[in-house]
C-alpha positions, 0 to 999 in steps of 0.5 A, a space after each residue: 776555392 775551385 772558380 776560376 780566377 779570371 771569372 773573378 778578377 777579369 782577365 787581365 789581372 788573372 793574366 798577371 797573376 798565372 804569369 808571376 806565379 802560375 795560379 789558376 783558381 781562387 784557392 790558389 790566389 788565397 793560398 799566397 799568404 803575407 810574408 810578414 806585416 807592416 803597420 801604418 805607424 811603422 818605418 820599415 828598415 832600408 839600410 841593408 837593402 841589397 842592390 839588384 833585388 825587388 824591395 818592398 818598403 813602408 817609408 815617409 816622403 822627406 823631399 821632393 825636386 824636379 830637374 831637366 834631363 841633360 841629354 834630352 828634353 823632359 824632367 826628372 823627378 826625384 823623391 826621397 824617402 826614409 825609414 829613419 836610418 836611411 834614404 832611398 831615391 824614387 826616380 820618375 821621368 817626365 812625370 812631374 804630375 806626382 808631386 801633388 801626391 808625393 808631398 813631404 810627410 806622406 807615408 806609403 809603401 813603395 816597391 821596385 827593384 833597388 838600383 845604385 845612382 852616384 851612391 845612393 839606393 834608388 828605385 827607378 818608376 816604382 810602384 807605390 800606394 800612399 797611406 790615406 790620411 782622411 779625418 777620423 775619430 781619434 779612436 778610429 784613427 788609432 785603430 787604422 794606424 795599428 791595423 797590420 798591413 799585409 806584405 806579400 811575396 811579389 814580383 817585378 810586374 805584381 807588387 804586393 798591394 796588387 796581390 792584397 787588392 786581388 785577394 780582397 776581391 776574392 775574399 768579398 765574393 767567396 762562397 762559404 768554404 768547406 773545412 777539411 779539418 773534421 770538426 771533432 779534430 778542430 775543436 781539440 786543436 783550438 783550430 778556427 775554421 777555415 774561412 775565419 782563418 783566411 780572412 784573418 790572415 789576409 785582413 787582420 784587424 790586430 797582431 793576434 788575428 794573423 798569428 791565430 790564423 797562421 797556426 790553424 791554417 799550418 796544421 791544416 797544411 800538415 794534416 792535409 799533405 800527411 793525409 795525402 801521404 797515408 793514403 798513398 801507402 794504403 793504396 800501395 798496400 792494396 796492390 798484390 805483388 808476383 814475388 813473395 819469398 821465404 828466407 831459407 836461402 837468405 838464412 844460408 847467405 847471413 850465416 855464411 858471411 865472415 862477420 856478424 851483422 850488427 843489431 841495426 842490420 839484422 833489424 832491418 833484414 828482418 823488415 824486409 824480409 816481412 815486406 817481401 813476405 807480405 804480399 804487397 810490394 815493399 816500398 822502403 828507404 833504408 839510410 845509414 851512415 857511410 860504411 854502416 853496412 847498406 850493401 850487406 842488407 841489400 844483398 840479403 834482400 836480393 838473395 830473398 828475391 832469388 830463391 823465388 826466381 825473381 831477379 833484381 835491378 840495381 840502379 847506381 848514379 854513376 859508372 864509377 859506382 855501378 862497377 864499384 856495387 858490382 864488385 862489392 856484391 860479388 865479394 859479399 855474396 861470396 862464391 856459391 852464393 854469386 853462382 846462384 845469382 849469376 850477377 851481370 854489370 850493364 853500362 852505357 860505356 861497356 863494349 857492344 859484345 858485353 853488353 849484348 851478353 848482360 842483356 841477354 842474361 837479363 831477358 832470359 832470367 840467366 842472371 838474377 842480379 843486374 847491376 847498372 847505371 841509366 843504361 838499365 832504363 833503356 828501351 832495350 833492356 828487358 827482365 824475365 822476372 823482375 821482382 826487386 828494384 834497388 835505387 842507390 842514392 835516389 836524390 840522383 835521379 828523376 822521378 821518370 827514370 825511377 819509374 822507368 825502371 819499376 815498370 819493367 816488372 809487375 809491381 816489383 819491391 822497391 828498396 832505396 838506399 842513401 848514406 845522407 842521413 834524413 831528419 825525421 821530419 823530412 822523412 815523413 814530409 818528403 818521403 812520407 809513403 815509405 817505410 824507413 829503415 836506420 842503420 845507425 851502429 857502424 860495423 866494428 873495425 872501421 877506423 876513426 876519421 879526423 877532420 880539420 878546417 884549413 881556414 885560408 881566410 885567417 892563415 894563408 900559410 897553411 895551404 903549403 902544409 896541406 900538400 906536405 901533410 898529403 905527401 907524408 901519408 904517401 910517404 908512409 905507404 897510404 893513399 890520399 883524395 883531392 877533391 874539387 868542386 869543378 872539373 874545369 872552368 865553368 863545368 860542374 861534374 854532370 852526374 853529381 849535386 852542383 856545389 852550394 851557391 855562395 849567398 849575397 851575404 857571404 860575397 859582400 865587398 869582394 868579387 866571388 871567386 872562381 871555383 878550384 878545378 881538377 884540370 888546374 889542381 892536377 898539373 900544380 900538384 905534380 909540379 910540387 918538389 915533395 911530389 916528385 916521386 908520387 903518382 897523381 892522376 885525376 877522375 871525373 865525370 867527362 872521362 869515358 867508362 873505360 878510362 874511369 874504370 882503369 884509373 879506379 882499378 889502378 887506385 884500388 891496386 895501389 898504382 896510384 898515390 893521390 887521385 884528384 877527383 870531383 864528387 864523382 867519388 862521393 859514395 860508393 868508393 872503397 879503398 881500405 888504404 886510402 886515409 887521406 882526403 883534402 877538400 879544396 874550397 869546401 865551403 861550396 859543398 853541402 854539409 852532407 856531400 862533405 860528410 859523404 866525401 870524407 867517409 872514402 878514407 879510414 875504411 882500412 886499418 889506418 885512421 883517416 884525416 879530411 882537411 876541409 880547405 876554405 876561404 870562407 870568412 869566419 862568421 859567414 854561412 858557408 863556413 858555419 857549413 864547414 865547421 859543422 862537419 869538423 864538429 862531428 862525424 854523427 851524420 844524423 846531427 849534421 842532417 839536423 844542422 844542415 836543415 837549420 843552415 839550408 834555405 827551406 826550399 833547398 830541402 824540400 822544393 816543389 819537385 822533390 816533395 810533388 807538392 804544387 808549390 811546395 810548403 807555404 807556412 809549414 817549416 820542416 825545420 821548425 814544426 817537426 812536433 806539428 808534423 808528428 802530430 798531424 801524421 798520427 791524426 791522419 793515420 787514425 782517420 785513413 785507418 777508419 775511413 781509407 775512401 774518405 768517404 765520410 770526409 769528402 771535404 778533406 778529399 777535395 782538399 787533397 785534390 787542390 793540394 796536389 794537381 796532376 803532376 804531384 799525384 804521378 809523383 807520388 804514385 811513381 816515387 
């Protein structure tokens, strides 16, 4: 499995596979599993092949014709193929010799980029492999016709059957393969051995071979990945931290709060305190709904660390959010506790004098709490005794950025906060080496939020009513947000997630609409008659830090009635008087983003209203996202829906998971039960053999599954 492909396939084929897929070893290639199977007796549907994409077709030749070129000498060979539902033309220039093979009635696999010529789909100079029709016995002929043909994920330069041939060569010379699954576990789960599973998924004799092999390999994938994650947790717990804290000051802080913690908050505070007192670095993810009280929980951890003399660094993704956190923590800590912790704010846009003062407070230990943005990652920032790193919305930061902050201390505790609920299977697969705490219950006093879809595709006249409704809120003495997906044409908010791109099925028959922008929306809203006396301003990531602070301070003070914004206000903005949110082009945002955005309203005495404005057609995937958000306020339900609606790679790509090529057969949206089962077995095995001394084959499988960069990712994460 570790043999270089060059030694098995030759230099030319190895280079082609490496360029197309990055493969280096035999194990890499054998992990390139078929996406589906065809049979020689099957005609593959080609009626809806998208134009401009690579396609692999199982089809039959219908007719062959040759004509001279019009503009220059030479000929064009045109071969019509069909699957019974449509026609595709194969076009070859100056290759008339292919007529002897491509005769009517011949079947084969054809691959190439789909183009459109005079209203007919065509493949220009496609690769193909014809099915042999040598004389066989009736029984052998039937077996040959029904044997599944693996169809692999391919590229323009490497066709499916070329991959299949390369895999066949590798299988033929493969040495005995060691099985990473312990024999007793394989027996209890009725798994076929690794070598047989590889043979049957790539060269099945019947459909059941491929199905059984896929199930065995899927379990192996889940088990090896979970063992890697559990092993990381064991390694983390073998390290000693410098900060061990008691909870006297924490209890004083909690008792002095002007409200009572919810049961969930109390449990998370207890979990964190146990981590901090364990002697090993905490690595905990706290997830909770918008407004569920994660800041209070984090503040309790900061107080606990401060009691032992340690410092906390809170990393926020934007200057607006960092300033909001600073103000919120000052209010939450109260005058006495704030005096003890002496919080300071550090952002890139601060005046030099203020920045110098904050840097000195951090380096001297005078401040036990430093709140900041990416500025905290600078080499000029030093801490006297960094004991706790708090990361807000960690998906906004790269692995290296998070690690740069962690390295400013000696094995500090790490607490990650997210208001994006994570399905359990994703938490186990992406954050499998973190402990996960959940705050489900909401603090009392939060007003409900009504969410409505404004479907302009069906009701164009509703657009004017949106602005009338927003004006009514302002007239009643309240404030509102208007969110657009872009700052200006072709400029997306730099510090936030890129809005969801429309899929091909969502744009069929129409030119994609340009994104609504802040720069266009601001003058449009100001010009509306009903807004003549309203104060309307805009905020986005291209403004300076001072400009954003001034605008947010004015909005907090009620000096601005309506704020036109990008997703820069997605998290952390807390304005009690804001009761109305309008999201334009709502279908261009993800489910979690929309849920986060609407959490900015209804935070005070007045009920919140969120209007999701969209042109997406009723049955499109984009519209389903918007409808799902309007249907429930439960972020955990939405997280599960989001997982079903999004492509798997969006949830678990190689960069986010630390896995060489992401998941191969496993699907977190479908295989939750299998992942949980694999997790249990991995935990049991690693508890008994943490160094994998008695399971060397499993250790080697983990090393193959996780390359150096992936191991580094897990170490940093």
